[in-house]
MIDOSE-1310 file (N, C-alpha, C; in nm, 2 decimals, decimal comma, always signed):
residues 110
xxxx	+0,71/-0,16/+1,40/+0,70/-0,13/+1,55/+0,64/-0,27/+1,57; +0,65/-0,30/+1,69/+0,63/-0,43/+1,76/+0,48/-0,39/+1,82; +0,36/-0,49/+1,78/+0,25/-0,44/+1,82/+0,20/-0,52/+1,95; +0,31/-0,63/+2,01/+0,27/-0,71/+2,09/+0,22/-0,86/+2,04
xxxx	+0,20/-0,93/+2,09/+0,14/-1,08/+2,07/+0,19/-1,13/+1,93; +0,32/-1,09/+1,88/+0,36/-1,15/+1,75/+0,31/-1,05/+1,62; +0,24/-0,97/+1,66/+0,20/-0,86/+1,57/+0,29/-0,74/+1,53; +0,32/-0,69/+1,39/+0,41/-0,61/+1,36/+0,37/-0,52/+1,27
xxxx	+0,38/-0,38/+1,27/+0,33/-0,27/+1,21/+0,48/-0,21/+1,11; +0,45/-0,22/+1,00/+0,57/-0,18/+0,91/+0,53/-0,08/+0,80; +0,60/+0,04/+0,79/+0,57/+0,16/+0,69/+0,72/+0,19/+0,63; +0,67/+0,16/+0,49/+0,80/+0,20/+0,39/+0,82/+0,32/+0,39
xxxx	+0,77/+0,40/+0,43/+0,79/+0,54/+0,40/+0,73/+0,62/+0,31; +0,81/+0,73/+0,23/+0,74/+0,81/+0,12/+0,79/+0,74/-0,01; +0,83/+0,64/-0,02/+0,89/+0,59/-0,14/+0,87/+0,44/-0,16; +0,90/+0,38/-0,24/+0,86/+0,23/-0,28/+0,95/+0,14/-0,19
xxxx	+0,89/+0,03/-0,15/+0,97/-0,07/-0,08/+1,12/-0,08/-0,12; +1,20/-0,11/-0,07/+1,35/-0,13/-0,07/+1,39/-0,26/+0,01; +1,46/-0,36/-0,11/+1,49/-0,49/-0,03/+1,52/-0,48/+0,12; +1,62/-0,38/+0,18/+1,67/-0,38/+0,31/+1,57/-0,39/+0,38
xxxx	+1,46/-0,37/+0,35/+1,34/-0,34/+0,45/+1,26/-0,50/+0,48; +1,32/-0,59/+0,41/+1,26/-0,73/+0,43/+1,22/-0,75/+0,56; +1,34/-0,77/+0,62/+1,33/-0,83/+0,76/+1,24/-0,76/+0,84; +1,17/-0,61/+0,80/+1,07/-0,57/+0,87/+0,93/-0,60/+0,81
xxxx	+0,93/-0,62/+0,68/+0,81/-0,61/+0,60/+0,77/-0,76/+0,57; +0,83/-0,83/+0,57/+0,83/-0,99/+0,54/+0,75/-1,04/+0,66; +0,58/-1,07/+0,61/+0,50/-1,14/+0,73/+0,44/-1,06/+0,80; +0,48/-0,92/+0,78/+0,39/-0,81/+0,87/+0,25/-0,81/+0,87
xxxx	+0,20/-0,80/+1,02/+0,07/-0,78/+1,04/-0,04/-0,66/+0,95; +0,06/-0,56/+0,97/+0,01/-0,44/+0,92/+0,13/-0,39/+0,83; +0,10/-0,34/+0,69/+0,25/-0,28/+0,60/+0,17/-0,16/+0,55; +0,21/-0,03/+0,58/+0,18/+0,08/+0,50/+0,28/+0,11/+0,41
xxxx	+0,18/+0,12/+0,30/+0,29/+0,15/+0,16/+0,22/+0,26/+0,07; +0,29/+0,36/+0,02/+0,25/+0,44/-0,08/+0,20/+0,38/-0,21; +0,10/+0,46/-0,26/+0,03/+0,40/-0,39/+0,00/+0,50/-0,46; +0,09/+0,58/-0,54/+0,07/+0,73/-0,59/-0,05/+0,72/-0,68
xxxx	-0,09/+0,59/-0,77/-0,18/+0,62/-0,86/-0,21/+0,50/-0,89; -0,34/+0,46/-1,00/-0,39/+0,33/-1,03/-0,27/+0,29/-1,12; -0,24/+0,17/-1,17/-0,13/+0,13/-1,22/-0,18/+0,13/-1,38; -0,32/+0,14/-1,41/-0,40/+0,17/-1,48/-0,36/+0,34/-1,56
xxxx	-0,33/+0,39/-1,48/-0,33/+0,56/-1,51/-0,17/+0,59/-1,51; -0,10/+0,50/-1,47/+0,09/+0,52/-1,46/+0,10/+0,61/-1,57; +0,07/+0,61/-1,70/+0,12/+0,70/-1,79/+0,07/+0,84/-1,76; -0,03/+0,84/-1,68/-0,07/+1,02/-1,69/+0,01/+1,06/-1,56
xxxx	+0,01/+0,98/-1,47/+0,06/+1,06/-1,33/+0,22/+1,01/-1,29; +0,25/+0,93/-1,39/+0,40/+0,87/-1,41/+0,49/+0,88/-1,24; +0,46/+0,81/-1,19/+0,49/+0,77/-1,03/+0,63/+0,72/-1,04; +0,70/+0,67/-1,15/+0,82/+0,60/-1,12/+0,92/+0,74/-1,13
xxxx	+0,87/+0,83/-1,21/+0,96/+0,96/-1,21/+0,95/+1,05/-1,09; +0,88/+0,99/-1,00/+0,86/+1,08/-0,90/+0,93/+0,94/-0,75; +0,99/+0,87/-0,77/+1,01/+0,74/-0,69/+0,89/+0,71/-0,62; +0,77/+0,68/-0,69/+0,65/+0,63/-0,60/+0,62/+0,48/-0,69
xxxx	+0,54/+0,43/-0,63/+0,49/+0,29/-0,69/+0,29/+0,31/-0,72; +0,28/+0,20/-0,81/+0,15/+0,22/-0,85/+0,06/+0,13/-0,73; -0,06/+0,12/-0,74/-0,16/+0,03/-0,67/-0,12/-0,13/-0,71; -0,11/-0,16/-0,79/-0,02/-0,30/-0,87/+0,07/-0,33/-0,80
xxxx	+0,17/-0,21/-0,78/+0,32/-0,26/-0,75/+0,33/-0,30/-0,59; +0,23/-0,21/-0,54/+0,23/-0,22/-0,36/+0,15/-0,34/-0,34; +0,07/-0,36/-0,43/-0,04/-0,49/-0,40/+0,05/-0,63/-0,43; +0,12/-0,64/-0,56/+0,19/-0,74/-0,55/+0,31/-0,78/-0,47
xxxx	+0,36/-0,65/-0,43/+0,47/-0,67/-0,30/+0,42/-0,72/-0,19; +0,33/-0,66/-0,14/+0,24/-0,72/-0,01/+0,21/-0,90/-0,02; +0,18/-0,93/-0,15/+0,15/-1,07/-0,15/+0,27/-1,16/-0,16; +0,36/-1,10/-0,21/+0,49/-1,16/-0,22/+0,55/-1,16/-0,06
xxxx	+0,55/-1,06/+0,04/+0,58/-1,09/+0,14/+0,47/-1,12/+0,26; +0,40/-1,18/+0,21/+0,29/-1,24/+0,29/+0,23/-1,17/+0,40; +0,23/-1,03/+0,36/+0,14/-0,94/+0,45/+0,01/-0,97/+0,46; -0,02/-0,95/+0,63/-0,21/-1,00/+0,64/-0,27/-0,86/+0,60
xxxx	-0,25/-0,75/+0,64/-0,33/-0,61/+0,63/-0,24/-0,54/+0,54; -0,29/-0,46/+0,43/-0,21/-0,35/+0,36/-0,30/-0,20/+0,36; -0,21/-0,12/+0,38/-0,30/+0,01/+0,38/-0,20/+0,10/+0,29; -0,29/+0,15/+0,20/-0,22/+0,23/+0,08/-0,25/+0,37/+0,11
xxxx	-0,18/+0,46/+0,11/-0,15/+0,57/+0,12/-0,07/+0,66/+0,03; -0,07/+0,82/+0,04/+0,00/+0,89/-0,03/-0,04/+0,89/-0,20; -0,15/+0,91/-0,23/-0,20/+0,90/-0,37/-0,25/+1,02/-0,43; -0,26/+1,03/-0,56/-0,31/+1,12/-0,64/-0,43/+1,17/-0,57
xxxx	-0,48/+1,32/-0,58/-0,60/+1,33/-0,55/-0,72/+1,35/-0,66; -0,70/+1,32/-0,78/-0,79/+1,35/-0,87/-0,88/+1,24/-0,91; -0,85/+1,12/-0,81/-1,00/+1,02/-0,81/-1,06/+1,03/-0,67; -1,03/+1,12/-0,61/-1,03/+1,14/-0,43/-1,19/+1,07/-0,43
xxxx	-1,30/+1,12/-0,52/-1,43/+1,08/-0,47/-1,43/+0,92/-0,53; -1,37/+0,85/-0,58/-1,35/+0,72/-0,61/-1,27/+0,66/-0,56; -1,16/+0,69/-0,49/-1,05/+0,66/-0,48/-1,04/+0,50/-0,41; -1,11/+0,50/-0,30/-1,14/+0,38/-0,20/-1,17/+0,26/-0,34
xxxx	-1,29/+0,31/-0,38/-1,33/+0,19/-0,47/-1,23/+0,16/-0,60; -1,19/+0,27/-0,65/-1,08/+0,24/-0,77/-1,00/+0,15/-0,72; -0,92/+0,22/-0,61/-0,78/+0,13/-0,56/-0,80/-0,01/-0,48; -0,93/-0,01/-0,43/-0,94/-0,15/-0,40/-1,00/-0,25/-0,51
xxxx	-1,05/-0,20/-0,59/-1,10/-0,29/-0,72/-0,97/-0,34/-0,79; -0,86/-0,24/-0,80/-0,72/-0,28/-0,88/-0,67/-0,37/-0,79; -0,63/-0,30/-0,68/-0,56/-0,40/-0,58/-0,60/-0,54/-0,58; -0,74/-0,57/-0,53/-0,76/-0,70/-0,50/-0,75/-0,79/-0,60
xxxx	-0,69/-0,77/-0,72/-0,63/-0,87/-0,82/-0,52/-0,93/-0,79; -0,46/-0,84/-0,70/-0,29/-0,85/-0,68/-0,27/-0,88/-0,54; -0,37/-0,86/-0,44/-0,34/-0,88/-0,32/-0,45/-0,95/-0,24; -0,42/-1,04/-0,17/-0,54/-1,13/-0,13/-0,57/-1,11/+0,04
xxxx	-0,50/-1,04/+0,07/-0,50/-0,98/+0,23/-0,64/-0,89/+0,24; -0,63/-0,84/+0,38/-0,72/-0,69/+0,37/-0,64/-0,60/+0,34; -0,72/-0,53/+0,26/-0,67/-0,42/+0,19/-0,75/-0,30/+0,23; -0,67/-0,19/+0,27/-0,76/-0,05/+0,32/-0,71/+0,06/+0,25
xxxx	-0,80/+0,12/+0,20/-0,76/+0,28/+0,11/-0,82/+0,38/+0,21; -0,75/+0,43/+0,29/-0,84/+0,52/+0,39/-0,83/+0,66/+0,32; -0,94/+0,73/+0,36/-0,94/+0,90/+0,34/-0,87/+0,98/+0,43; -0,84/+1,06/+0,41/-0,77/+1,15/+0,52/-0,84/+1,19/+0,63
xxxx	-0,75/+1,17/+0,72/-0,80/+1,14/+0,89/-0,88/+1,05/+0,91; -0,89/+0,97/+0,84/-0,95/+0,81/+0,91/-0,87/+0,76/+1,00; -0,93/+0,67/+1,08/-0,86/+0,62/+1,19/-0,88/+0,48/+1,14; -0,80/+0,38/+1,17/-0,81/+0,25/+1,15/-0,76/+0,18/+1,29
xx	-0,82/+0,08/+1,32/-0,83/-0,02/+1,46/-0,71/-0,08/+1,44; -0,62/-0,11/+1,50/-0,51/-0,21/+1,48/-0,52/-0,32/+1,58
């Protein structure tokens, strides 16, 4: 989505990034990417069997693509009480832009 003034919002959908999306995702101002679980819990939640990714996967991708702001969504609910804290902690080791892990119905100002 063109947000004007050279800013773009890209959403990869309900599955991990696909290389065919590069033209839309590379250098995006905002990237929305699913992160089903923490990488450290992949053996518990098995995201790859469900065609999903981990926090680490999404954050490494956003870093490689030069994304400014990354929004992680479509997550498991077992860690919901500490999800923002846990996902931000794991993700910040791999992504050095602005990382958002919103709660359901939370609004972000673009």
